[in-house]
C-alpha positions, -999 to +999 in steps of 0.1 A: -261-543+244-274-568+217-275-562+180-302-583+162-298-588+124-324-601+100-322-602+061-346-606+033-349-595-003-376-581-025-383-575-062-371-539-072-408-529-079-418-539-043-388-522-026-406-490-015-438-508-004-419-533+015-397-507+033-430-488+043-446-520+054-416-530+075-416-495+091-451-499+100-448-535+113-415-546+126-397-514+131-428-500+150-429-531+172-392-530+179-396-494+190-427-503+212-409-529+231-393-520+263-354-524+260-353-515+224-326-488+218-333-483+181-332-497+146-316-492+113-329-506+078-304-511+051-311-518+015-288-526-015-293-536-050-279-572-057-263-584-089-292-609-092-317-581-097-332-583-061-331-556-035-316-569-002-330-555+029-312-559+063-329-549+096-306-541+127-321-535+159-303-526+192-315-540+225-302-536+261-302-574+268-312-607+254-341-607+278-354-575+260-350-593+226-371-622+240-398-597+251-400-588+213-393-622+197-405-647+222-388-678+236-368-686+204-353-653+195-332-667+167-365-675+147-375-644+127-408-626+134-430-621+103-462-601+098-492-603+076-483-590+042-447-600+043-452-631+020-469-607-006-437-586-008-406-607+001-390-627-026-366-641-001-370-642+036-346-655+062-363-674+089-331-672+111-319-641+130-284-635+143-275-619+175-244-601+184-231-586+217-218-551+210-185-549+225-176-513+214-189-484+194-173-450+182-202-432+166-201-396+152-223-373+174-239-360+143-248-394+130-286-390+134-285-359+112-275-380+083-303-406+088-331-382+084 
């Protein structure tokens, strides 16, 4: 299993709009791609006043990641409207092989 990680940052006043936009674009496209096993979106207030957003997606294989991201999966995928909301955007994406997991069976109840 592969974990794909991307990060960016938005101004506080754009945070809710961006998170909604990301759900309607990137997360929707992740979930619609065969081989995607799920996605998490994280946010945190940074000391510099921006809100950092991290998107984590889980994939069966790098072949499945390429089905979503193309032939250069380390290059981030952006959507129309991203530039209007993102104050910072990382053009690089990291991929990690998941070597173990120990998740609480009730985890999904807490994400709702």
